[in-house]
Backbone of each chain as ProteinMPNN parsed JSONL, in Angstrom:
{"seq_chain_A": "GAVVSQHPSRVICKSGTSVKIECRSLDFQATTMFWYRQFPKQSLMLMATSNEGSKATYEQGVEKDKFLINHASLTLSTLTVTSAHPEDSSFYICSATWGTANTEAFFGQGTRLTVV", "coords_chain_A": {"N_chain_A": [[0.027, -16.287, 4.778], [-2.3, -13.852, 6.192], [-5.673, -13.453, 4.959], [-7.276, -11.177, 2.872], [-10.184, -10.183, 1.415], [-11.478, -8.563, -1.371], [-14.17, -6.966, -2.946], [-16.262, -5.699, -5.573], [-13.942, -6.973, -8.071], [-13.764, -5.602, -10.331], [-15.494, -2.892, -11.713], [-17.895, -1.163, -13.613], [-19.492, 1.846, -13.909], [-22.187, 4.202, -14.301], [-21.895, 7.702, -14.698], [-22.682, 9.706, -11.911], [-23.94, 7.774, -10.439], [-23.787, 5.563, -7.539], [-21.258, 3.554, -6.037], [-20.445, 0.629, -4.299], [-17.811, -0.773, -2.489], [-16.498, -3.689, -1.093], [-14.569, -4.883, 1.664], [-13.135, -7.543, 3.153], [-11.814, -9.224, 5.973], [-10.73, -12.421, 6.123], [-9.706, -14.374, 7.817], [-8.93, -13.269, 10.172], [-9.298, -10.822, 12.793], [-9.83, -7.622, 11.936], [-8.752, -4.852, 13.269], [-8.098, -2.416, 12.299], [-8.579, -0.844, 9.221], [-7.554, 0.158, 5.986], [-7.993, 2.417, 3.29], [-7.027, 2.838, -0.024], [-6.183, 4.641, -3.019], [-5.11, 4.269, -6.36], [-3.64, 5.706, -9.067], [-2.819, 5.186, -12.553], [0.538, 4.153, -12.899], [1.31, 5.434, -10.637], [1.85, 5.825, -7.056], [0.339, 4.135, -4.21], [-2.168, 5.985, -2.704], [-3.046, 6.995, 0.44], [-6.344, 7.085, 1.497], [-8.11, 6.967, 3.645], [-8.351, 5.972, 7.074], [-9.77, 3.441, 8.964], [-11.188, 2.475, 12.006], [-12.636, -0.235, 13.707], [-15.977, 0.256, 14.52], [-15.8, 2.992, 14.87], [-15.707, 6.366, 13.525], [-14.3, 6.969, 10.318], [-10.989, 8.164, 9.654], [-10.079, 10.661, 7.586], [-7.774, 11.439, 4.99], [-6.089, 14.481, 4.185], [-7.689, 16.43, 1.756], [-9.333, 14.449, 0.796], [-12.653, 13.844, 0.166], [-14.993, 13.369, 2.58], [-17.725, 13.113, 2.367], [-18.089, 12.214, -0.101], [-16.682, 9.874, -0.375], [-17.699, 7.397, 1.29], [-17.093, 5.67, 4.203], [-17.47, 2.709, 5.97], [-17.07, 0.797, 8.836], [-18.218, -1.495, 10.236], [-17.935, -3.935, 11.485], [-15.499, -6.286, 12.804], [-14.538, -7.609, 10.677], [-15.278, -6.511, 8.297], [-15.22, -3.845, 6.051], [-16.532, -1.102, 4.246], [-16.396, 0.839, 1.28], [-17.983, 3.464, -0.18], [-18.421, 5.022, -3.152], [-19.821, 7.913, -3.872], [-22.132, 9.495, -6.12], [-20.59, 9.196, -8.528], [-17.93, 10.29, -10.684], [-16.236, 10.569, -13.859], [-13.563, 11.199, -13.236], [-13.174, 9.873, -10.906], [-12.49, 7.388, -11.575], [-10.375, 4.754, -11.013], [-7.94, 2.683, -9.311], [-8.853, 1.014, -6.537], [-7.795, 0.06, -3.375], [-7.979, -1.969, -0.497], [-6.637, -2.401, 2.783], [-5.821, -4.385, 5.643], [-5.243, -4.715, 9.136], [-4.296, -6.122, 12.304], [-3.655, -4.32, 14.153], [-1.236, -3.665, 15.677], [1.719, -1.678, 15.452], [3.859, -3.044, 14.447], [2.897, -4.984, 12.852], [2.38, -6.441, 9.729], [0.473, -5.101, 7.011], [-2.281, -6.481, 5.352], [-3.381, -6.952, 2.047], [-6.29, -6.393, 0.05], [-7.448, -7.579, -3.157], [-7.919, -5.484, -4.775], [-9.947, -3.059, -6.527], [-11.002, -2.223, -9.644], [-12.257, 0.642, -10.753], [-14.336, 2.039, -13.139], [-15.728, 4.867, -14.378], [-18.248, 5.872, -16.451]], "CA_chain_A": [[-0.374, -15.029, 5.41], [-3.723, -13.617, 6.367], [-6.386, -13.236, 3.699], [-8.224, -10.069, 2.776], [-10.931, -10.323, 0.17], [-12.099, -7.312, -1.798], [-15.172, -7.248, -3.972], [-15.892, -6.486, -6.748], [-12.595, -6.74, -8.579], [-13.874, -4.665, -11.455], [-16.858, -2.381, -11.854], [-18.113, -0.037, -14.514], [-20.763, 2.458, -13.527], [-22.518, 5.444, -14.999], [-21.651, 8.945, -13.967], [-23.795, 10.1, -11.066], [-24.406, 6.661, -9.591], [-22.906, 5.228, -6.404], [-20.667, 2.22, -6.095], [-19.961, 0.158, -3.0], [-16.718, -1.765, -2.53], [-16.383, -4.372, 0.199], [-13.264, -5.415, 2.051], [-13.333, -8.48, 4.263], [-10.696, -10.024, 6.476], [-11.355, -13.735, 6.166], [-9.222, -15.282, 8.86], [-8.464, -12.553, 11.358], [-10.124, -9.668, 13.132], [-9.118, -6.429, 11.495], [-9.122, -3.685, 14.064], [-7.873, -1.231, 11.473], [-8.565, -1.038, 7.769], [-7.118, 1.329, 5.239], [-8.421, 2.486, 1.901], [-6.083, 3.547, -0.874], [-6.466, 4.66, -4.442], [-3.881, 4.281, -7.131], [-3.77, 6.041, -10.473], [-1.803, 4.466, -13.332], [1.95, 4.491, -12.747], [1.534, 6.209, -9.411], [1.837, 4.99, -5.872], [-0.914, 4.1, -3.467], [-2.411, 7.169, -1.889], [-3.958, 6.681, 1.524], [-7.544, 7.919, 1.506], [-8.687, 7.03, 4.99], [-8.087, 4.889, 8.024], [-10.964, 3.217, 9.765], [-11.137, 1.533, 13.118], [-13.942, -0.846, 13.904], [-16.911, 0.905, 15.432], [-15.662, 4.449, 14.968], [-15.689, 7.058, 12.236], [-13.026, 6.913, 9.6], [-10.153, 9.358, 9.619], [-9.773, 10.907, 6.188], [-6.583, 12.224, 4.678], [-6.352, 15.819, 3.652], [-8.038, 16.45, 0.331], [-10.297, 13.393, 0.477], [-13.975, 14.3, 0.599], [-15.643, 12.306, 3.346], [-19.115, 12.942, 1.933], [-18.076, 11.547, -1.405], [-16.146, 8.532, -0.15], [-18.26, 6.989, 2.575], [-16.455, 4.473, 4.719], [-18.131, 2.104, 7.105], [-16.303, -0.332, 9.382], [-19.178, -1.864, 11.264], [-17.531, -5.146, 12.202], [-14.057, -6.531, 12.786], [-14.137, -8.322, 9.461], [-15.838, -5.902, 7.088], [-15.259, -2.398, 5.842], [-17.02, -0.776, 2.908], [-16.152, 2.167, 0.722], [-18.996, 3.813, -1.172], [-18.13, 6.208, -3.951], [-21.137, 8.477, -4.168], [-22.209, 10.396, -7.266], [-19.291, 8.983, -9.179], [-17.578, 11.03, -11.886], [-15.136, 9.904, -14.568], [-12.261, 11.403, -12.562], [-13.059, 8.916, -9.787], [-12.001, 6.117, -12.115], [-9.079, 4.478, -10.392], [-7.786, 1.375, -8.672], [-9.046, 1.199, -5.102], [-7.32, -1.123, -2.643], [-8.088, -1.901, 0.95], [-5.73, -3.274, 3.532], [-6.295, -4.611, 6.999], [-4.253, -5.146, 10.097], [-4.914, -6.281, 13.612], [-3.534, -3.134, 14.984], [0.018, -3.173, 16.26], [2.517, -1.026, 14.416], [4.833, -3.974, 13.878], [2.199, -6.0, 12.08], [2.216, -6.079, 8.328], [-0.897, -4.917, 6.543], [-2.626, -7.413, 4.276], [-4.131, -6.215, 1.042], [-7.265, -6.995, -0.839], [-6.997, -7.716, -4.542], [-8.143, -4.232, -5.476], [-11.143, -2.88, -7.363], [-10.782, -1.245, -10.72], [-13.51, 1.358, -11.001], [-14.395, 2.871, -14.334], [-16.967, 5.637, -14.426], [-18.443, 6.291, -17.849]], "C_chain_A": [[-1.871, -14.899, 5.506], [-4.369, -13.247, 5.03], [-7.364, -12.074, 3.83], [-8.888, -10.168, 1.408], [-11.642, -9.02, -0.158], [-13.02, -7.61, -2.973], [-15.961, -5.993, -4.318], [-14.46, -6.174, -7.195], [-12.616, -5.701, -9.693], [-15.316, -4.203, -11.54], [-16.853, -1.195, -12.793], [-19.461, 0.557, -14.138], [-20.963, 3.751, -14.302], [-22.246, 6.637, -14.085], [-22.89, 9.319, -13.168], [-24.324, 9.007, -10.167], [-23.401, 6.43, -8.464], [-22.434, 3.791, -6.525], [-20.136, 1.853, -4.715], [-18.902, -0.919, -3.191], [-16.577, -2.359, -1.139], [-14.98, -4.915, 0.435], [-13.472, -6.281, 3.283], [-12.023, -9.147, 4.673], [-11.277, -11.402, 6.763], [-10.908, -14.589, 7.346], [-8.603, -14.547, 10.041], [-9.395, -11.374, 11.605], [-9.328, -8.4, 12.867], [-9.564, -5.23, 12.308], [-8.978, -2.399, 13.257], [-7.864, -1.618, 9.999], [-8.213, 0.272, 7.093], [-7.679, 1.26, 3.831], [-7.441, 3.365, 1.134], [-6.672, 3.66, -2.274], [-5.135, 4.8, -5.166], [-4.202, 4.602, -8.574], [-2.641, 5.358, -11.223], [-0.402, 5.031, -13.134], [2.22, 5.412, -11.559], [1.442, 5.293, -8.206], [0.455, 4.963, -5.233], [-1.021, 5.353, -2.616], [-3.426, 6.807, -0.821], [-5.134, 7.652, 1.495], [-8.051, 8.089, 2.928], [-8.29, 5.803, 5.781], [-9.342, 4.681, 8.84], [-10.713, 2.17, 10.831], [-12.543, 1.034, 13.389], [-14.766, -0.075, 14.919], [-16.754, 2.407, 15.567], [-15.59, 5.068, 13.573], [-14.306, 6.989, 11.617], [-12.295, 8.249, 9.697], [-9.685, 9.554, 8.19], [-8.494, 11.726, 6.047], [-6.991, 13.556, 4.077], [-6.654, 15.734, 2.163], [-9.015, 15.366, -0.083], [-11.657, 13.789, 1.044], [-14.721, 13.173, 1.314], [-17.086, 12.084, 2.928], [-19.192, 12.236, 0.588], [-17.628, 10.087, -1.255], [-16.567, 8.095, 1.255], [-17.639, 5.67, 3.015], [-17.174, 4.0, 5.969], [-17.323, 0.893, 7.556], [-17.093, -0.859, 10.569], [-18.788, -3.104, 12.061], [-16.025, -5.34, 12.059], [-13.602, -7.252, 11.523], [-14.615, -7.654, 8.182], [-15.738, -4.389, 7.128], [-15.765, -2.16, 4.429], [-16.657, 0.656, 2.554], [-17.223, 2.403, -0.331], [-18.579, 5.103, -1.856], [-19.477, 6.765, -4.39], [-21.051, 9.453, -5.344], [-20.897, 10.367, -8.062], [-19.134, 9.824, -10.446], [-16.431, 10.304, -12.578], [-13.778, 10.074, -13.886], [-12.082, 10.535, -11.325], [-12.569, 7.558, -10.268], [-10.577, 5.879, -11.621], [-9.062, 3.048, -9.888], [-7.879, 1.621, -7.172], [-8.629, -0.086, -4.389], [-7.528, -0.913, -1.145], [-6.969, -2.731, 1.563], [-6.219, -3.339, 4.967], [-5.165, -5.092, 7.887], [-4.943, -5.338, 11.431], [-4.313, -5.339, 14.646], [-2.227, -2.776, 15.622], [0.892, -2.635, 15.127], [3.492, -1.984, 13.757], [4.192, -5.05, 13.012], [2.083, -5.551, 10.637], [0.734, -5.877, 8.042], [-1.126, -5.86, 5.368], [-3.597, -6.727, 3.33], [-5.198, -7.057, 0.374], [-6.73, -6.956, -2.267], [-7.197, -6.435, -5.347], [-9.411, -4.239, -6.304], [-10.832, -1.829, -8.405], [-12.126, -0.627, -11.068], [-13.375, 2.212, -12.253], [-15.746, 3.559, -14.354], [-17.129, 6.198, -15.834], [-19.559, 7.335, -17.966]], "O_chain_A": [[-2.62, -15.721, 4.977], [-3.701, -12.791, 4.102], [-8.161, -12.003, 4.765], [-8.215, -10.23, 0.379], [-12.329, -8.447, 0.689], [-12.694, -8.393, -3.866], [-16.313, -5.257, -3.397], [-13.856, -5.208, -6.73], [-11.624, -5.021, -9.957], [-16.245, -5.005, -11.452], [-15.955, -0.353, -12.779], [-20.459, -0.159, -14.06], [-20.028, 4.309, -14.877], [-22.363, 6.554, -12.862], [-24.01, 9.259, -13.676], [-25.076, 9.279, -9.231], [-22.32, 7.018, -8.439], [-23.137, 2.93, -7.054], [-19.471, 2.65, -4.052], [-19.087, -1.858, -3.965], [-16.54, -1.641, -0.14], [-14.301, -5.35, -0.496], [-13.927, -5.805, 4.323], [-11.234, -9.576, 3.831], [-12.208, -11.534, 7.557], [-11.663, -15.439, 7.818], [-7.845, -15.129, 10.817], [-10.175, -10.984, 10.736], [-8.297, -8.145, 13.489], [-10.628, -4.662, 12.064], [-9.668, -1.413, 13.517], [-7.225, -2.59, 9.595], [-8.541, 1.353, 7.582], [-7.821, 0.182, 3.254], [-7.078, 4.461, 1.562], [-7.543, 2.881, -2.664], [-4.176, 5.371, -4.648], [-4.942, 3.872, -9.232], [-1.627, 4.989, -10.63], [-0.193, 6.242, -13.197], [3.249, 6.086, -11.505], [1.017, 4.142, -8.31], [-0.464, 5.665, -5.655], [-0.089, 5.728, -1.904], [-4.533, 6.366, -1.129], [-4.954, 8.87, 1.471], [-8.377, 9.194, 3.363], [-7.945, 4.755, 5.235], [-9.918, 5.639, 9.355], [-10.108, 1.127, 10.584], [-13.513, 1.788, 13.309], [-14.313, 0.207, 16.028], [-17.506, 3.038, 16.31], [-15.432, 4.366, 12.574], [-13.289, 6.957, 12.309], [-12.908, 9.311, 9.808], [-8.975, 8.711, 7.643], [-8.185, 12.584, 6.873], [-8.087, 13.719, 3.54], [-5.959, 15.05, 1.411], [-9.484, 15.37, -1.221], [-11.797, 14.035, 2.242], [-15.038, 12.148, 0.71], [-17.623, 10.991, 3.111], [-20.243, 11.725, 0.199], [-18.14, 9.192, -1.928], [-15.9, 8.377, 2.25], [-17.663, 4.682, 2.282], [-17.449, 4.77, 6.889], [-16.938, 0.059, 6.736], [-16.707, -0.7, 11.727], [-19.256, -3.299, 13.183], [-15.366, -4.642, 11.288], [-12.407, -7.477, 11.329], [-14.382, -8.175, 7.091], [-16.12, -3.744, 8.105], [-15.462, -2.931, 3.519], [-16.617, 1.547, 3.403], [-17.352, 1.621, -1.273], [-18.407, 6.139, -1.215], [-20.183, 6.15, -5.19], [-20.046, 10.137, -5.536], [-20.215, 11.379, -8.23], [-20.096, 10.038, -11.184], [-15.73, 9.511, -11.95], [-12.935, 9.179, -13.956], [-10.991, 10.461, -10.759], [-12.267, 6.68, -9.459], [-9.695, 6.718, -11.801], [-10.036, 2.306, -10.022], [-7.069, 2.356, -6.607], [-9.058, -1.18, -4.756], [-7.286, 0.168, -0.608], [-6.43, -3.642, 0.935], [-6.938, -2.458, 5.438], [-4.252, -5.787, 7.441], [-6.024, -4.801, 11.672], [-4.45, -5.543, 15.852], [-2.093, -1.646, 16.092], [0.803, -3.093, 13.988], [3.91, -1.757, 12.622], [4.884, -5.929, 12.498], [1.726, -4.405, 10.362], [-0.134, -6.408, 8.736], [-0.266, -6.013, 4.501], [-4.51, -6.018, 3.753], [-5.036, -8.259, 0.161], [-5.684, -6.367, -2.535], [-6.701, -6.316, -6.467], [-9.887, -5.291, -6.729], [-10.452, -0.702, -8.089], [-13.014, -1.289, -11.607], [-12.437, 2.994, -12.403], [-16.787, 2.901, -14.347], [-16.258, 6.906, -16.339], [-19.858, 7.799, -19.066]]}, "seq_chain_B": "RKEVEQDPGPFNVPEGATVAFNCTYSNSASQSFFWYRQDCRKEPKLLMSVYSSGNEDGRFTAQLNRASQYISLLIRDSKLSDSATYLCVVVSGTYKYIFGTGTRLKVLA", "coords_chain_B": {"N_chain_B": [[7.396, 18.721, 1.961], [7.32, 15.284, 1.141], [5.963, 12.594, 3.097], [7.079, 10.091, 2.817], [9.618, 9.184, 0.677], [10.745, 8.057, -2.477], [12.993, 7.114, -5.1], [11.617, 7.077, -8.23], [12.603, 5.62, -10.365], [12.777, 4.288, -13.744], [14.816, 1.481, -12.735], [16.956, -0.146, -14.678], [18.429, -3.152, -14.961], [20.936, -5.664, -15.627], [20.448, -9.224, -15.669], [21.567, -10.942, -12.778], [22.849, -8.815, -11.672], [23.571, -6.562, -8.911], [21.416, -4.564, -7.078], [20.319, -1.559, -5.504], [17.943, 0.124, -3.482], [16.82, 3.162, -2.036], [14.908, 4.722, 0.579], [13.467, 7.506, 1.942], [12.24, 9.005, 4.953], [10.131, 11.326, 6.676], [9.131, 11.609, 9.243], [10.393, 11.444, 12.32], [9.491, 9.956, 14.396], [8.537, 7.61, 13.447], [7.55, 4.202, 13.485], [7.62, 1.564, 12.447], [8.783, -0.341, 9.636], [8.54, -1.374, 6.278], [9.151, -3.336, 3.324], [7.392, -3.623, 0.349], [6.284, -5.453, -2.473], [5.038, -4.777, -5.675], [3.371, -6.055, -8.361], [2.477, -5.414, -11.757], [-0.721, -4.035, -11.946], [-1.609, -5.472, -9.773], [-2.26, -6.277, -6.287], [-0.22, -4.941, -3.583], [2.361, -6.939, -2.126], [3.79, -8.192, 0.845], [7.253, -7.968, 1.112], [9.479, -7.862, 2.857], [9.99, -7.202, 6.363], [11.565, -4.433, 8.01], [14.174, -4.272, 10.163], [15.777, -2.711, 12.968], [18.311, -3.72, 13.329], [18.909, -4.579, 10.884], [18.133, -6.887, 8.281], [18.108, -10.029, 6.563], [17.021, -11.891, 3.777], [17.476, -14.453, 1.991], [18.324, -13.441, -1.169], [17.825, -10.867, -0.622], [18.33, -7.909, 1.23], [17.586, -5.825, 3.915], [17.876, -2.615, 5.354], [17.93, -0.287, 8.071], [18.292, 3.075, 8.804], [18.118, 5.057, 11.293], [19.139, 7.48, 12.19], [19.678, 8.952, 9.9], [17.289, 8.731, 8.77], [16.372, 6.836, 6.767], [15.53, 3.942, 4.812], [16.732, 0.959, 3.305], [16.929, -1.269, 0.489], [18.469, -4.069, -0.709], [19.164, -5.975, -3.498], [20.528, -8.909, -4.495], [22.179, -10.699, -7.163], [20.226, -10.439, -9.298], [17.107, -11.534, -10.636], [15.049, -12.256, -13.507], [12.461, -12.425, -12.671], [12.371, -10.675, -10.591], [11.594, -8.26, -11.484], [9.555, -5.577, -10.942], [7.556, -3.256, -9.028], [8.858, -1.67, -6.235], [7.855, -0.926, -3.076], [8.258, 1.195, -0.356], [7.226, 1.218, 3.006], [6.125, 3.108, 5.681], [5.352, 3.187, 9.038], [3.549, 5.205, 11.085], [2.648, 7.188, 13.96], [-0.708, 6.714, 14.761], [-0.71, 3.936, 13.846], [-0.584, 4.386, 11.108], [-0.194, 3.564, 7.856], [2.017, 4.503, 5.532], [2.77, 4.826, 2.156], [5.592, 4.866, 0.004], [6.336, 6.296, -3.24], [7.155, 4.265, -4.797], [9.571, 2.251, -6.47], [10.515, 1.447, -9.653], [11.678, -1.559, -10.945], [13.442, -3.136, -13.489], [14.568, -6.073, -14.687], [16.856, -7.17, -16.956], [17.276, -9.534, -19.584]], "CA_chain_B": [[8.154, 17.48, 1.779], [6.476, 14.107, 1.3], [6.294, 11.818, 4.288], [7.945, 8.984, 2.403], [10.087, 9.478, -0.682], [11.558, 7.064, -3.18], [13.327, 7.395, -6.486], [10.68, 6.245, -8.993], [13.288, 4.808, -11.365], [13.055, 2.858, -13.551], [16.151, 0.932, -12.671], [17.096, -1.251, -15.631], [19.686, -3.826, -14.629], [21.048, -6.993, -16.248], [20.351, -10.381, -14.771], [22.773, -11.208, -12.017], [23.38, -7.59, -11.069], [23.125, -6.163, -7.576], [20.764, -3.251, -7.172], [19.901, -1.073, -4.184], [16.99, 1.233, -3.45], [16.679, 3.853, -0.765], [13.625, 5.348, 0.837], [13.623, 8.409, 3.082], [10.986, 9.341, 5.617], [10.269, 12.623, 7.346], [8.682, 11.576, 10.628], [11.407, 10.752, 13.121], [8.824, 9.084, 15.363], [8.026, 6.429, 12.749], [7.763, 3.043, 14.343], [7.914, 0.313, 11.749], [9.128, -0.139, 8.232], [8.398, -2.585, 5.478], [9.256, -3.271, 1.868], [6.385, -4.385, -0.362], [6.49, -5.581, -3.909], [3.78, -4.72, -6.413], [3.414, -6.367, -9.786], [1.57, -4.56, -12.524], [-2.157, -4.254, -11.801], [-1.906, -6.384, -8.678], [-2.109, -5.643, -4.994], [1.112, -5.091, -3.008], [2.592, -8.092, -1.253], [4.927, -7.949, 1.723], [8.531, -8.576, 0.766], [10.13, -8.084, 4.148], [10.005, -6.157, 7.366], [12.889, -3.843, 8.167], [14.482, -4.164, 11.574], [16.87, -1.787, 13.304], [19.592, -4.411, 13.202], [19.038, -5.045, 9.509], [17.735, -8.278, 8.118], [18.416, -10.614, 5.26], [16.179, -13.019, 3.401], [17.986, -14.921, 0.699], [19.068, -12.44, -1.953], [17.324, -9.551, -0.241], [18.793, -7.377, 2.508], [16.97, -4.545, 4.247], [18.589, -1.885, 6.409], [17.271, 0.915, 8.583], [19.194, 4.076, 9.386], [17.222, 6.0, 11.977], [19.791, 8.795, 12.31], [19.505, 9.655, 8.626], [15.884, 8.534, 8.386], [16.106, 6.146, 5.514], [15.636, 2.495, 4.766], [17.275, 0.522, 2.021], [16.7, -2.646, 0.063], [19.517, -4.533, -1.617], [18.841, -7.24, -4.169], [21.726, -9.488, -5.128], [21.955, -11.707, -8.199], [18.869, -10.15, -9.795], [16.441, -12.461, -11.556], [14.008, -11.626, -14.334], [11.23, -12.394, -11.876], [12.421, -9.582, -9.616], [11.03, -7.059, -12.125], [8.33, -5.172, -10.229], [7.706, -1.986, -8.322], [9.151, -1.904, -4.818], [7.275, 0.149, -2.285], [8.6, 1.205, 1.067], [6.092, 1.584, 3.844], [6.528, 3.619, 6.996], [4.208, 3.211, 9.944], [3.73, 6.316, 12.024], [1.507, 7.61, 14.76], [-1.733, 5.723, 15.088], [-0.648, 2.81, 12.909], [-0.873, 4.865, 9.771], [0.746, 2.975, 6.919], [2.227, 5.43, 4.419], [3.57, 4.229, 1.097], [6.381, 5.661, -0.914], [5.836, 6.288, -4.608], [7.574, 3.031, -5.442], [10.704, 2.267, -7.402], [10.339, 0.386, -10.656], [12.872, -2.33, -11.311], [13.319, -4.023, -14.642], [15.758, -6.909, -14.844], [16.945, -7.48, -18.388], [17.962, -10.793, -19.919]], "C_chain_B": [[7.225, 16.296, 2.019], [6.921, 13.32, 2.516], [7.267, 10.693, 3.982], [8.348, 9.229, 0.951], [10.969, 8.366, -1.216], [11.881, 7.577, -4.564], [12.429, 6.504, -7.338], [11.335, 5.333, -10.015], [12.806, 5.183, -12.755], [14.542, 2.539, -13.454], [16.167, -0.255, -13.635], [18.449, -1.904, -15.389], [19.741, -5.183, -15.326], [20.855, -8.08, -15.203], [21.67, -10.598, -14.054], [23.353, -9.987, -11.32], [22.882, -7.435, -9.632], [22.553, -4.759, -7.684], [20.273, -2.858, -5.782], [18.942, 0.099, -4.336], [17.015, 1.858, -2.069], [15.298, 4.466, -0.659], [13.817, 6.239, 2.057], [12.266, 8.738, 3.67], [11.198, 10.579, 6.474], [9.927, 12.591, 8.832], [9.649, 10.747, 11.483], [10.79, 9.802, 14.142], [8.249, 7.823, 14.71], [8.459, 5.17, 13.471], [8.221, 1.797, 13.605], [8.085, 0.587, 10.275], [9.034, -1.463, 7.501], [8.777, -2.291, 4.042], [8.16, -4.178, 1.29], [6.778, -4.432, -1.828], [5.125, -5.527, -4.571], [4.048, -5.031, -7.873], [2.309, -5.595, -10.476], [0.108, -4.988, -12.328], [-2.524, -5.271, -10.723], [-1.776, -5.632, -7.35], [-0.684, -5.824, -4.476], [1.195, -6.325, -2.117], [3.839, -7.793, -0.418], [6.16, -8.691, 1.233], [9.302, -8.879, 2.048], [9.932, -6.903, 5.08], [11.433, -5.624, 7.466], [13.148, -3.63, 9.644], [15.686, -3.257, 11.783], [18.234, -2.42, 13.08], [19.847, -4.864, 11.772], [18.6, -6.491, 9.419], [17.914, -8.719, 6.68], [17.478, -11.786, 5.015], [16.61, -13.462, 2.015], [18.79, -13.839, 0.001], [18.721, -11.013, -1.548], [17.839, -9.148, 1.144], [18.154, -6.014, 2.73], [17.726, -3.918, 5.41], [17.771, -0.667, 6.811], [18.33, 1.828, 9.173], [18.328, 5.164, 10.003], [17.829, 7.398, 12.035], [19.568, 9.618, 11.047], [18.101, 9.479, 8.062], [15.73, 7.966, 6.985], [16.177, 4.647, 5.723], [16.128, 2.109, 3.378], [16.914, -0.933, 1.765], [17.772, -2.991, -0.957], [19.086, -5.869, -2.197], [20.102, -7.722, -4.868], [21.303, -10.488, -6.184], [20.533, -11.591, -8.763], [18.385, -11.2, -10.776], [15.407, -11.692, -12.37], [12.725, -11.452, -13.527], [11.239, -11.313, -10.785], [11.841, -8.287, -10.199], [9.675, -6.752, -11.51], [8.551, -3.756, -9.722], [7.864, -2.288, -6.843], [8.73, -0.677, -4.017], [7.796, 0.085, -0.859], [7.398, 1.729, 1.835], [6.616, 1.987, 5.212], [5.28, 3.721, 7.85], [4.466, 4.26, 11.019], [2.481, 6.489, 12.87], [0.557, 6.481, 15.073], [-1.799, 4.652, 14.01], [-1.041, 3.227, 11.497], [0.217, 4.343, 8.835], [0.859, 3.903, 5.709], [3.186, 4.799, 3.414], [4.415, 5.267, 0.392], [5.802, 5.532, -2.313], [6.201, 5.008, -5.343], [8.742, 3.257, -6.38], [10.518, 1.111, -8.369], [11.671, -0.252, -10.999], [12.55, -3.185, -12.519], [14.636, -4.768, -14.788], [15.759, -7.419, -16.275], [17.747, -8.754, -18.629], [19.274, -10.521, -20.645]], "O_chain_B": [[6.443, 16.291, 2.97], [8.084, 13.363, 2.918], [8.155, 10.382, 4.775], [7.491, 9.457, 0.097], [11.815, 7.814, -0.512], [11.138, 8.375, -5.134], [12.471, 5.283, -7.188], [10.713, 4.382, -10.488], [12.44, 6.342, -12.947], [15.392, 3.233, -14.013], [15.469, -1.246, -13.422], [19.492, -1.28, -15.588], [18.7, -5.786, -15.587], [21.075, -7.869, -14.011], [22.745, -10.459, -14.637], [24.244, -10.108, -10.479], [21.921, -8.076, -9.205], [23.146, -3.88, -8.311], [19.866, -3.706, -4.988], [19.112, 0.951, -5.208], [17.207, 1.174, -1.063], [14.615, 4.696, -1.657], [14.283, 5.772, 3.097], [11.259, 8.747, 2.962], [12.307, 10.844, 6.939], [10.381, 13.445, 9.594], [9.709, 9.522, 11.377], [11.479, 8.943, 14.691], [7.547, 7.053, 15.366], [9.569, 5.077, 13.994], [9.094, 1.067, 14.073], [7.61, 1.588, 9.739], [9.392, -2.518, 8.023], [8.731, -1.144, 3.595], [8.019, -5.335, 1.684], [7.499, -3.574, -2.337], [4.171, -6.145, -4.1], [4.842, -4.362, -8.533], [1.333, -5.179, -9.852], [-0.243, -6.152, -12.521], [-3.605, -5.859, -10.752], [-1.259, -4.517, -7.294], [-0.002, -6.765, -4.882], [0.231, -6.699, -1.448], [4.81, -7.218, -0.91], [6.113, -9.894, 0.972], [9.719, -10.013, 2.285], [9.735, -5.767, 4.649], [12.386, -6.287, 7.056], [12.421, -2.889, 10.305], [16.504, -3.067, 10.883], [19.19, -1.748, 12.691], [20.881, -5.465, 11.481], [18.693, -7.233, 10.396], [17.879, -7.929, 5.736], [17.182, -12.568, 5.918], [16.168, -12.918, 1.003], [19.809, -13.378, 0.514], [19.28, -10.059, -2.091], [17.793, -9.929, 2.095], [18.176, -5.155, 1.848], [18.158, -4.609, 6.332], [17.029, -0.097, 6.011], [19.17, 1.387, 9.957], [17.867, 6.074, 9.315], [17.109, 8.392, 11.94], [19.305, 10.819, 11.109], [17.773, 10.016, 7.005], [15.05, 8.539, 6.134], [16.791, 4.152, 6.669], [15.953, 2.848, 2.409], [16.637, -1.707, 2.681], [17.953, -2.284, -1.948], [18.692, -6.778, -1.467], [20.666, -7.032, -5.717], [20.214, -11.057, -6.118], [19.749, -12.538, -8.703], [19.134, -11.687, -11.623], [14.952, -10.62, -11.972], [12.003, -10.466, -13.681], [10.22, -11.075, -10.136], [11.624, -7.323, -9.465], [8.76, -7.574, -11.555], [9.593, -3.146, -9.959], [7.1, -3.065, -6.27], [9.187, 0.441, -4.254], [7.773, -0.974, -0.232], [6.655, 2.583, 1.351], [7.438, 1.296, 5.814], [4.269, 4.28, 7.425], [5.455, 4.208, 11.75], [1.404, 5.998, 12.533], [0.953, 5.432, 15.58], [-2.821, 4.486, 13.345], [-1.743, 2.503, 10.79], [1.397, 4.646, 9.006], [-0.099, 4.064, 4.954], [4.257, 4.309, 3.768], [3.994, 6.409, 0.208], [4.881, 4.747, -2.541], [5.627, 4.7, -6.387], [8.877, 4.313, -6.997], [10.382, -0.044, -7.966], [12.652, 0.427, -11.3], [11.526, -3.866, -12.568], [15.687, -4.16, -14.989], [14.79, -8.019, -16.74], [18.753, -9.012, -17.97], [19.986, -11.458, -21.005]]}, "name": "protein", "num_of_chains": 2, "seq": "GAVVSQHPSRVICKSGTSVKIECRSLDFQATTMFWYRQFPKQSLMLMATSNEGSKATYEQGVEKDKFLINHASLTLSTLTVTSAHPEDSSFYICSATWGTANTEAFFGQGTRLTVVRKEVEQDPGPFNVPEGATVAFNCTYSNSASQSFFWYRQDCRKEPKLLMSVYSSGNEDGRFTAQLNRASQYISLLIRDSKLSDSATYLCVVVSGTYKYIFGTGTRLKVLA"}
């Protein structure tokens, strides 16, 4: 299957700082990328959908000024958690697809963020 | 009502058993459906797509019932390695992939 690489896999940051997570599609052009977060023993919650070259569409309850998403190219999307707080500690996963509804989405390995 | 709903389980079954999970969705205009498997602390991996006519892959069978708006996954002859969380995914509207809460399966020796 297609490969999506997410980096870093694990990060610990201080409260109040910002953290950037990268999601790259290595062998295909990802017209659409998704960002999810997952708390322990819970399902993936969609945070936002981003299409290359346009602004991300955020789900209800997700602060767009706190979770900055950039999808500047067909192979790269970034999620920046700004002014991180301990409650932002979670598992963040990206997925990418080349855009038709019948296409499976491929997932990055996830980033475990711990804010101390 | 959640867009996609699953029984969280856990389902504890003995090796060799047959187990079935259902997943209901609220948007009748949903276009595509998938089952993903997620192992603890790992990213989800596609298990199988779900087609209107139903599809089978080895011990796994997926069914779609559009009239009742649910999809199902049947696992026959369960193996220890089948222990995982099974997530149903419904694709709606502008290719929005929505995950169910997942159903935890534990296959016991």
